[in-house]
N, C-alpha and C positions, 0 to 999 in steps of 0.2 A: 898254453900251459898254465898261465896265471888264472885264467877263467876256471880251468879244471880244479886247481887247488882251492880256489874260493868255494866252488860248488861242493867239494868234498868236505871242507870245514863246516859249511852250513849244514850238510847232511849229518855230520857227526853230532852236532848239537841236537838235531831233530831225532835221529835214530841210529845207534851204533850198528844195528843189523844192516840197514840200508847203506851205511857208510862203507862197510866191507865190500859190498857188491859194486859200489860206485867208484871205489878207489882206482880200479884199473879200467874204468869206462871212458868212453869218449866224452867230450863236453856235452854233446847232445843227449847222450845216454844218462849222464849225471843229472842234467836238468830234468829229464823225464822221471828219474828216480825221485827227485825232490817233489815233483808235482804229484806223483803217485802216493808218496808218503803223506802229503797234505790232504789228499782226497780220502785217504784211509782213516783219518781221524774222524770220530763220530761228531756230528753236529750237536750243539747244546740242546738238551731237551726243552720243549715248551712247557712252562710251569702249568700246574693244574689250576692255580688260583692267582688272580691279579686284582688290583683295585683301580677304580677311576673315580674322580671327584668332579662334579659339575654343579654350577649354580645357575638357576634360571627363574628367579623369583620364588614364589611360594613353594616350599618343598613338598607340600601335600600333592601338588600337581606334577612336579618333576618326578616324584617317586613313582607315580602311576605310568609315566612314559616308559619306564624300564621294567616294571614288574611283569613277570611272566614271559619275558623275551627269552628265546633259546640261548642257553649259556649263562644267563644271569642267575646267580645263586642267591643274592640278597640285595636289598636296597634299603639304606638307612638314612633317615632325615636328620639333619644336624646343621652345624655351623663350622665355617673354616675361614682362614685368611684374616683373622682378627688379632687383637692384642691382649685381651683379657682371658686368662685361663678359666676353663669350665664355665662359660657364660650360660645364663638362663635364657629362655625364650623371651621373657619380658625385657631383659637387658639388651639382647640383640635387636629386638623390635624397636627399641627406643633410638637405635642408630648410634649409640655411644661406644660400642665395643670394636667397631671396624670389621666385624664378621659379615659374611654373606650367608643367607640361608642356602643350604646346599644339600646334596645327597652323595653318599659314598656307596659305590656299586662294587660288589664282589662278583667276579665273573670268571668263567673258564675260557682262557684264550684259545684253547683247542677247539672250542665250539663257536665262539663269537669273537671277532677281532675288535681291537680298540677303535679302529677306523669305523666300524659299524656302529659302535656306541656313540662316536662323535656325530655320525649322520643322524641318529635318533635324537641326540641332544639338540643339534641345530634346528631340526624341524619341529621342536617343541618350545622354542623361545623366539623372541623378537630380538635379533642380534643388532638391530639398529637403534634400540632404545637405550639411552644412557641413564645410569643410576636409577634403575627401576625395571619392572616388567608389568606390562598391562596396566591394571588400576593401582598397583602398588608402587610407591615412589620412595626413594631413599637408597643410599648405598648398600643397605642390608639386603636389598632386592636386586642388586646388580647381577648381570650374567657373567659367568666366568668358567674357565677350564683350568684345573689345578693339576699340573702334570707331575708324574713320578718318574723321573729319569729322562734321558735324552731322547729315547725313542718316542715316548708320549709327547714330548715337547715338539719334536719335528712333525709328528702326525697332526698335532693340534694346529700348528702354524700353517701347514699345508692346507688343511681343511678350511681354515679361516680365509686364506687367499682364494680358495675355490668358491666359498660362499660370497665373498666380496665381488668376484667376477660374475657370479650368477645374479645377485641382486642389484649389482651396479650402484651400490651405496656404501658409505663408510660403515665398517663393522666395529662396534665399540666393545664387544665382549673381551674381557681381559684374559690373558694367558700367562699364568704365573706358577712358580714352583709350589707344590703342595706343602702345606704346613700341617699342624695338628688339626685333626678333624674331631669335633666334639658332638656326639650323638645328642639329639634333642630329647626332651622328656618323653616318657613312654607313651603318653596319650597322643603324641603327634605321629607315632609310627603306625603305618597302615591306616591313616585317618579316614580314608575313603571307605574302609570296612567298618570302622567303629562308629562313624557318624556320617553315613552316606547323604542324608538330607542336607546337612550343613555343608558338606563337601561340594555337592552339586550346586547348591544355592550360591556358594562363594564363586565357584569356577564359572558359572553362567553369568552371574552378576558382574564379575570382573572383566568379562568380554574376552577371555583368553582364547577360546576356540574360534570365535568370530575373527579375531585379529590374526590368528595363525592361518586360517583359511585365506585371508586377504593376502598374506605374505607368500605362502607356499602353494596356494591354489587348491588346497584341500585341508580338511581338519586332520589333526594328528591321530595316529593309531596308538592310543594309550590303552592301558589295561582296563580302565573303566571310565 
């Protein structure tokens, strides 16, 4: 009898209509009514837009890793996880602001998952290199995942463990809560389009693709 009264009280809180039907029900029937009421509630809709922030060395190259991927709406080069508001490229490059060169990705979670973006990210960086990426050295070129919310944090941490198991090496990529993202100057955006000769000269000379092939067994699938 006590079980039945507790069940009815819980149902009253959830739905008065179901409570009337359950008041004279058996304990089993009351429990079933509660379960049916919970199932009847619509699931939270998946948002049409979300953001992800990653750092992987030169943002010109990280940008092209995500450009054109299904579900990716935009990729912006910029700076994050530093201490100075509105830093310039020159200030960040000097290593004095604490920021990391990074990209902010706006994507449609109904088309591409955060887990898929993480997979693209890992395969476009050297997660074993500390305080730098490829030929660029300094904390401003560190690799990082900057999560927005608990779901992104858990997904990032799980993916890092999986990468560590795969490579059998310590993974130094930082995973920290996202802070303000500052877009870089306009001439940095879509740099591969604006100055393809300089872009490819830098990318090749820095040894990025050669090192990525060494780590992952093949060159990354970037936009360009």
